[in-house]
N, C-alpha and C positions, 0 to 999 in steps of 0.2 A: 504494500500500500504506500502510495506517495505521501510525503509529509509537506505541510503547508504552514506558513506563518503569515500574519496580516499586519500591515501598517495602516492605521486609520487616521486620516488627517482632516476629515471634514465632518461637520455636525449635521449637515442636511442630507445624510444618507441613512437615517434611522430605519426606514422601511427595508432597504437592502440589507443592512446589518442584521435586523431582527429576523426577517423572513428567509433570506438566502444563506445566512451564515450561522447566527446564534441558535435559532430554532432547530435546524437540522443537526447541529452539533449536539444539542441537548437530547435530541431524539435518537442519536446514534446513526443518523442517516446522511452525514456530511459527505462521506466517500473518500476522505483523506484523514491522515493523522494530523491533528493541529498541534504545533509545537509552542506557539506563543502569539501574542498580540502586542503591538506597540501603538499607543495612542499619542498623537502629537497635534500641534496646531489646534484648530477648533474641534478636533476629534476628542479632546479631553473632556468635553461636555457630556459625552456618553457615559462617563464614569461618576457623574454626580449622583449622590444618594437620592433615590426617588425618581430619577430620570427614566425615560422609556426603556432603555436597554440595560440600565445598571443592575436590575434584579437578575437578569439572565447572565450577565457577565460575572456577577458574584457567585452564582451557582456553578459556572464554569470553573472558577477558581477553586471552590470548595469541593465539588464532586468530581469534576473532570481533571482537576489538578493541572490546568493549563496556565502557564505563566502569563501574567498581564503586566506589561510595562507601560509607564507613562513618562513622557518627556518632562524632565524636571524643569526645564526652562519654560515650556508652554504652561505648565501647572503654576509656576511662580508668576509669570507675566499676567495670567488671568486671575490670580489670587484665589485659587481653588484648593490649596493644600489641605484645608480642614473640612472639605465637603465631599470628597470622593470616597467611594466604597473602600472597605478594609482589604488589606492584603494585595494591593496594587503596588508594584515596585517602581518607585521613581528612579529614573536613570537617563542614560543617553543612548543614542543609536549603537554605540559600541557595545553597551550591555546587551542590547537586543541581538546584535550580530553574534556576540559570543554565545548567547543562548540558542541561537538558531544556525550554528555553523554547519550542522549536518542536515539541515532542512532542504528538501528538493526545490521548493518554490516559495518565494516571498511575493505576496500580492499587496499592492498599495491602492487605496482609494480614499 
């Protein structure tokens, strides 16, 4: 099975993220092994507690044990450090790349 990691940089993709990625992962129907997510730019808004996708992302962390990284600069610039879901790892692209070095595909949107 191929492995995939995602970089999410936009906020206005909630439907795609929810219906095409998160929901299939949680149902075991994604079709690839997910190694990690990296949220940067306006994509960090998906990690805010109570947001549309935060609940599913939190489940992915806890039950699927998928690593979720957030760009520390994007988080700081938007002043969101205290409102994102637990167990998200602030870091840089280097941290994400280190975690996904054996991943077959990295998809960005």
